[in-house]
C-alpha positions as semicolon CSV with decimal commas, in nm:
position;residue;x (nm);y (nm);z (nm)
1;X;0,000;0,000;0,000
2;X;0,113;0,350;-0,077
3;X;0,156;0,583;0,215
4;X;0,007;0,928;0,180
5;X;0,240;1,226;0,219
6;X;0,003;1,423;0,439
7;X;-0,065;1,140;0,686
8;X;0,245;0,923;0,663
9;X;0,025;0,611;0,667
10;X;-0,167;0,406;0,416
11;X;-0,547;0,434;0,415
12;X;-0,566;0,060;0,485
13;X;-0,366;0,096;0,807
14;X;-0,578;0,388;0,929
15;X;-0,899;0,190;0,878
16;X;-0,789;-0,162;0,966
17;X;-0,512;-0,092;1,212
18;X;-0,260;-0,315;1,035
19;X;-0,061;-0,296;0,715
20;X;-0,202;-0,477;0,414
21;X;-0,051;-0,818;0,346
22;X;-0,004;-0,906;-0,018
23;X;0,015;-1,267;-0,141
24;X;0,385;-1,230;-0,222
25;X;0,447;-1,147;0,144
26;X;0,272;-1,464;0,254
27;X;0,550;-1,675;0,104
28;X;0,769;-1,603;0,405
29;X;0,831;-1,919;0,598
30;X;0,649;-1,984;0,923
31;X;0,980;-2,029;1,102
32;X;1,093;-1,679;1,011
33;X;0,762;-1,540;1,134
34;X;0,794;-1,723;1,466
35;X;1,147;-1,590;1,511
36;X;1,021;-1,233;1,473
37;X;0,747;-1,296;1,730
38;X;0,936;-1,328;2,056
39;X;0,643;-1,334;2,296
40;X;0,322;-1,525;2,254
41;X;0,006;-1,338;2,339
42;X;-0,342;-1,474;2,333
43;X;-0,572;-1,339;2,063
44;X;-0,758;-1,101;2,294
45;X;-0,441;-0,937;2,429
46;X;-0,300;-0,904;2,079
47;X;-0,618;-0,741;1,951
48;X;-0,628;-0,498;2,244
49;X;-0,266;-0,399;2,184
50;X;-0,341;-0,358;1,811
51;X;-0,638;-0,132;1,890
52;X;-0,427;0,075;2,129
53;X;-0,166;0,113;1,856
54;X;-0,430;0,222;1,605
55;X;-0,562;0,478;1,853
56;X;-0,209;0,613;1,901
57;X;-0,150;0,629;1,524
58;X;-0,476;0,819;1,473
59;X;-0,385;1,066;1,749
60;X;-0,044;1,123;1,587
61;X;-0,221;1,165;1,254
62;X;-0,441;1,442;1,394
63;X;-0,132;1,627;1,517
64;X;0,052;1,570;1,190
65;X;-0,251;1,683;0,988
66;X;-0,278;2,004;1,192
67;X;0,091;2,079;1,128
68;X;0,046;2,000;0,757
69;X;-0,258;2,228;0,730
70;X;-0,062;2,505;0,905
71;X;0,225;2,470;0,653
72;X;-0,019;2,479;0,361
73;X;-0,191;2,789;0,502
74;X;0,141;2,966;0,555
75;X;0,243;2,881;0,199
76;X;-0,088;3,009;0,061
77;X;-0,086;3,324;0,275
78;X;0,272;3,398;0,171
79;X;0,161;3,419;-0,191
80;X;-0,129;3,654;-0,115
81;X;-0,072;4,014;-0,211
82;X;-0,205;4,311;-0,026
83;X;-0,415;4,536;-0,247
84;X;-0,266;4,882;-0,276
85;X;-0,568;5,086;-0,374
86;X;-0,564;5,456;-0,450
87;X;-0,846;5,710;-0,451
88;X;-1,017;5,695;-0,790
89;X;-0,941;5,325;-0,859
90;X;-1,217;5,105;-0,997
91;X;-1,286;4,790;-0,793
92;X;-1,537;4,503;-0,791
93;X;-1,711;4,377;-0,479
94;X;-1,777;4,005;-0,417
95;X;-2,149;3,935;-0,374
96;X;-2,151;3,706;-0,069
97;X;-2,530;3,655;-0,088
98;X;-2,495;3,473;-0,421
99;X;-2,188;3,277;-0,312
100;X;-2,363;2,952;-0,212
101;X;-2,468;2,704;-0,475
102;X;-2,834;2,748;-0,564
103;X;-2,836;3,120;-0,487
104;X;-2,722;3,212;-0,836
105;X;-2,775;3,099;-1,190
106;X;-2,509;2,969;-1,426
107;X;-2,458;3,305;-1,594
108;X;-2,530;3,538;-1,299
109;X;-2,252;3,775;-1,201
110;X;-2,096;3,699;-0,864
111;X;-1,926;4,038;-0,850
112;X;-2,098;4,376;-0,822
113;X;-1,960;4,702;-0,941
114;X;-1,745;4,863;-1,061
115;X;-1,712;5,109;-0,775
116;X;-1,481;5,407;-0,741
117;X;-1,265;5,434;-0,430
118;X;-1,341;5,772;-0,275
119;X;-1,131;5,748;0,041
120;X;-0,887;5,510;0,207
């Protein structure tokens, strides 16, 4: 499974709590698997520990997502330019009442104006 850049995890792991196992991975010998598993847990304990791990991963994902959103916002805000308007400039005003879908037709203007700037 491909991990997503924003989350650092695959969608399968976030939903199921474990990484996806492909048929090619199942060809590993049972002996090698048992060597990797040093302690034997019963099924209930293993499932509880898996659920705790999933909860921890999701919590880390929330923090990582917030940091990612902050970086994206800073990048977007850095590109924004402040409007330097002068008296006498022509400007358009965004019509917020028509902004939502269904409040305007396909060919309706979403901007009103032009207006002259009389004072700053």
